ChimeraX commands (.cxc) that place a marker at each C-alpha (Angstrom):
marker #1 position 0.00,0.00,0.00 radius 0.5
marker #1 position 1.18,3.56,-0.72 radius 0.5
marker #1 position 0.35,6.95,0.87 radius 0.5
marker #1 position -3.05,8.39,-0.03 radius 0.5
marker #1 position -1.44,11.38,-1.77 radius 0.5
marker #1 position 0.78,9.18,-3.97 radius 0.5
marker #1 position -1.12,9.92,-7.21 radius 0.5
marker #1 position 0.37,13.41,-7.19 radius 0.5
marker #1 position 3.50,11.86,-8.78 radius 0.5
marker #1 position 1.54,11.69,-12.05 radius 0.5
marker #1 position 1.97,15.47,-12.22 radius 0.5
marker #1 position 5.74,14.98,-12.52 radius 0.5
marker #1 position 5.37,12.72,-15.57 radius 0.5
marker #1 position 2.45,14.31,-17.40 radius 0.5
marker #1 position 2.90,16.80,-20.21 radius 0.5
marker #1 position 0.32,19.52,-19.65 radius 0.5
marker #1 position 0.49,22.01,-22.53 radius 0.5
marker #1 position -1.68,24.60,-20.77 radius 0.5
marker #1 position 1.02,24.94,-18.07 radius 0.5
marker #1 position 3.91,25.24,-20.53 radius 0.5
marker #1 position 4.32,29.03,-20.27 radius 0.5
marker #1 position 3.52,29.43,-16.57 radius 0.5
marker #1 position 6.56,29.98,-14.37 radius 0.5
marker #1 position 4.95,30.29,-10.94 radius 0.5
marker #1 position 2.05,27.98,-10.20 radius 0.5
marker #1 position 0.73,27.98,-6.64 radius 0.5
marker #1 position -0.95,24.85,-5.37 radius 0.5
marker #1 position -4.39,25.39,-3.86 radius 0.5
marker #1 position -6.82,22.65,-2.90 radius 0.5
marker #1 position -6.37,18.93,-3.50 radius 0.5
marker #1 position -8.46,15.83,-2.86 radius 0.5
marker #1 position -8.43,12.15,-3.80 radius 0.5
marker #1 position -11.05,9.44,-3.88 radius 0.5
marker #1 position -10.40,5.73,-4.37 radius 0.5
marker #1 position -12.29,2.80,-5.82 radius 0.5
marker #1 position -9.62,0.49,-4.39 radius 0.5
marker #1 position -6.21,0.70,-2.70 radius 0.5
marker #1 position -3.15,1.67,-4.71 radius 0.5
marker #1 position -0.44,-0.98,-4.48 radius 0.5
marker #1 position 3.32,-0.67,-4.98 radius 0.5
marker #1 position 3.68,-3.63,-7.33 radius 0.5
marker #1 position 1.15,-2.46,-9.92 radius 0.5
marker #1 position 1.32,-0.25,-12.99 radius 0.5
marker #1 position -1.32,2.49,-13.25 radius 0.5
marker #1 position -2.31,4.58,-16.24 radius 0.5
marker #1 position -3.19,8.18,-15.59 radius 0.5
marker #1 position -4.58,11.23,-17.26 radius 0.5
marker #1 position -4.95,14.82,-16.12 radius 0.5
marker #1 position -7.63,17.09,-17.56 radius 0.5
marker #1 position -8.09,20.82,-17.27 radius 0.5
marker #1 position -11.79,21.16,-16.44 radius 0.5
marker #1 position -12.11,24.78,-15.36 radius 0.5
marker #1 position -10.47,28.20,-15.65 radius 0.5
marker #1 position -11.61,31.12,-13.53 radius 0.5
marker #1 position -10.15,34.63,-13.59 radius 0.5
marker #1 position -10.61,36.89,-10.59 radius 0.5
marker #1 position -9.49,40.42,-9.89 radius 0.5
marker #1 position -7.94,40.86,-6.45 radius 0.5
marker #1 position -6.14,43.61,-4.55 radius 0.5
marker #1 position -2.81,42.53,-6.06 radius 0.5
marker #1 position -4.16,42.16,-9.61 radius 0.5
marker #1 position -5.62,39.39,-11.73 radius 0.5
marker #1 position -5.45,35.79,-10.50 radius 0.5
marker #1 position -6.23,32.75,-12.67 radius 0.5
marker #1 position -7.49,29.56,-11.00 radius 0.5
marker #1 position -7.11,26.24,-12.82 radius 0.5
marker #1 position -9.20,23.22,-11.86 radius 0.5
marker #1 position -7.81,19.80,-12.80 radius 0.5
marker #1 position -9.19,16.30,-12.60 radius 0.5
marker #1 position -6.79,13.37,-12.51 radius 0.5
marker #1 position -7.80,9.79,-13.19 radius 0.5
marker #1 position -5.83,6.61,-12.50 radius 0.5
marker #1 position -6.71,3.36,-14.18 radius 0.5
marker #1 position -5.58,-0.24,-13.79 radius 0.5
marker #1 position -5.52,-0.81,-17.55 radius 0.5
marker #1 position -4.33,1.16,-20.60 radius 0.5
marker #1 position -7.84,1.14,-22.07 radius 0.5
marker #1 position -9.12,3.21,-19.12 radius 0.5
marker #1 position -11.87,0.76,-18.27 radius 0.5
marker #1 position -11.03,0.10,-14.61 radius 0.5
marker #1 position -10.90,3.33,-12.55 radius 0.5
marker #1 position -8.79,3.06,-9.38 radius 0.5
marker #1 position -8.62,6.67,-8.20 radius 0.5
marker #1 position -9.68,10.22,-8.99 radius 0.5
marker #1 position -7.98,13.41,-7.87 radius 0.5
marker #1 position -9.00,17.03,-7.98 radius 0.5
marker #1 position -6.40,19.79,-7.85 radius 0.5
marker #1 position -6.92,23.54,-7.85 radius 0.5
marker #1 position -3.94,25.79,-8.57 radius 0.5
marker #1 position -3.47,29.47,-9.35 radius 0.5
marker #1 position -1.11,31.89,-11.00 radius 0.5
marker #1 position -0.89,35.62,-11.61 radius 0.5
marker #1 position -0.58,36.26,-15.36 radius 0.5
marker #1 position 1.71,39.26,-14.95 radius 0.5
marker #1 position 4.17,37.16,-12.88 radius 0.5
marker #1 position 3.60,33.73,-14.29 radius 0.5
marker #1 position 4.37,33.92,-18.01 radius 0.5
marker #1 position 7.68,32.58,-19.32 radius 0.5
marker #1 position 9.37,34.55,-22.05 radius 0.5
marker link #1:1,2 radius 0.2
marker link #1:2,3 radius 0.2
marker link #1:3,4 radius 0.2
marker link #1:4,5 radius 0.2
marker link #1:5,6 radius 0.2
marker link #1:6,7 radius 0.2
marker link #1:7,8 radius 0.2
marker link #1:8,9 radius 0.2
marker link #1:9,10 radius 0.2
marker link #1:10,11 radius 0.2
marker link #1:11,12 radius 0.2
marker link #1:12,13 radius 0.2
marker link #1:13,14 radius 0.2
marker link #1:14,15 radius 0.2
marker link #1:15,16 radius 0.2
marker link #1:16,17 radius 0.2
marker link #1:17,18 radius 0.2
marker link #1:18,19 radius 0.2
marker link #1:19,20 radius 0.2
marker link #1:20,21 radius 0.2
marker link #1:21,22 radius 0.2
marker link #1:22,23 radius 0.2
marker link #1:23,24 radius 0.2
marker link #1:24,25 radius 0.2
marker link #1:25,26 radius 0.2
marker link #1:26,27 radius 0.2
marker link #1:27,28 radius 0.2
marker link #1:28,29 radius 0.2
marker link #1:29,30 radius 0.2
marker link #1:30,31 radius 0.2
marker link #1:31,32 radius 0.2
marker link #1:32,33 radius 0.2
marker link #1:33,34 radius 0.2
marker link #1:34,35 radius 0.2
marker link #1:35,36 radius 0.2
marker link #1:36,37 radius 0.2
marker link #1:37,38 radius 0.2
marker link #1:38,39 radius 0.2
marker link #1:39,40 radius 0.2
marker link #1:40,41 radius 0.2
marker link #1:41,42 radius 0.2
marker link #1:42,43 radius 0.2
marker link #1:43,44 radius 0.2
marker link #1:44,45 radius 0.2
marker link #1:45,46 radius 0.2
marker link #1:46,47 radius 0.2
marker link #1:47,48 radius 0.2
marker link #1:48,49 radius 0.2
marker link #1:49,50 radius 0.2
marker link #1:50,51 radius 0.2
marker link #1:51,52 radius 0.2
marker link #1:52,53 radius 0.2
marker link #1:53,54 radius 0.2
marker link #1:54,55 radius 0.2
marker link #1:55,56 radius 0.2
marker link #1:56,57 radius 0.2
marker link #1:57,58 radius 0.2
marker link #1:58,59 radius 0.2
marker link #1:59,60 radius 0.2
marker link #1:60,61 radius 0.2
marker link #1:61,62 radius 0.2
marker link #1:62,63 radius 0.2
marker link #1:63,64 radius 0.2
marker link #1:64,65 radius 0.2
marker link #1:65,66 radius 0.2
marker link #1:66,67 radius 0.2
marker link #1:67,68 radius 0.2
marker link #1:68,69 radius 0.2
marker link #1:69,70 radius 0.2
marker link #1:70,71 radius 0.2
marker link #1:71,72 radius 0.2
marker link #1:72,73 radius 0.2
marker link #1:73,74 radius 0.2
marker link #1:74,75 radius 0.2
marker link #1:75,76 radius 0.2
marker link #1:76,77 radius 0.2
marker link #1:77,78 radius 0.2
marker link #1:78,79 radius 0.2
marker link #1:79,80 radius 0.2
marker link #1:80,81 radius 0.2
marker link #1:81,82 radius 0.2
marker link #1:82,83 radius 0.2
marker link #1:83,84 radius 0.2
marker link #1:84,85 radius 0.2
marker link #1:85,86 radius 0.2
marker link #1:86,87 radius 0.2
marker link #1:87,88 radius 0.2
marker link #1:88,89 radius 0.2
marker link #1:89,90 radius 0.2
marker link #1:90,91 radius 0.2
marker link #1:91,92 radius 0.2
marker link #1:92,93 radius 0.2
marker link #1:93,94 radius 0.2
marker link #1:94,95 radius 0.2
marker link #1:95,96 radius 0.2
marker link #1:96,97 radius 0.2
marker link #1:97,98 radius 0.2
marker link #1:98,99 radius 0.2
view
């Protein structure tokens, strides 16, 4: 068995084109739900989707919130869901764009 937050390692391997030009991403909320336990001797297949973008104006300027859903499957055909994760992160466009 692995720690309940283990699926976050998928973020290190995934190529997320919408984050390509963001330098400073601040982690917000995160949650996980499981259909079954994650085990160390198994291979899992994951995907991360951008499901929401919200812009808000604050005292320090514009802030953009990104809502992601992450799915982990037992099989490459994505037929057997093992876990789901939700991650909310933010960045400030004037600080966060790479040149």
